[in-house]
C-alpha angles and dihedrals in degrees: 000000000000120000092246093061098051121124115245097258095051091045090050091050092047093049093045089052092050091050093048091047093047092047091050090051093049090047090052092048088049092051095048093047095045093055092054093050101042118105096342092143138027091247091083093058095051121083117252107243105176095296094308126111120250091248089059092069110073100179138007114250127201114234120236091242091059091050091049093050089050090054094046094046092049096044096039100045095106092047092049091047090050092048094046098044103032107030105028114086098167096248113133094205090063089058089051091051091048093050095046090047090051094048089046090052093049090048091050091051092048092048090050091047096048097041093061 
């Protein structure tokens, strides 16, 4: 009996068996290779810090973006609370209308500016 003349049930069972067998073989290969490469050097236990070793960094510095966000969050807390509580109603279409209106306003300002 050649594989081309198999009935559908036998072909399905045969192909399922081949897939299970090949998956099992690939899993065994993965297991054997992962045991060899796991924790072979001390590099894996050290944190990755932009290609530098952990001892190269003496102190932790705060980035300018984080400082800016702290100032904005502290100074704009009342504005954010107002926008969140009074103006936000949870409808996504309102956000789209606001954005289209804002872009339209910016376009109108740009047209007036460049048409002078």
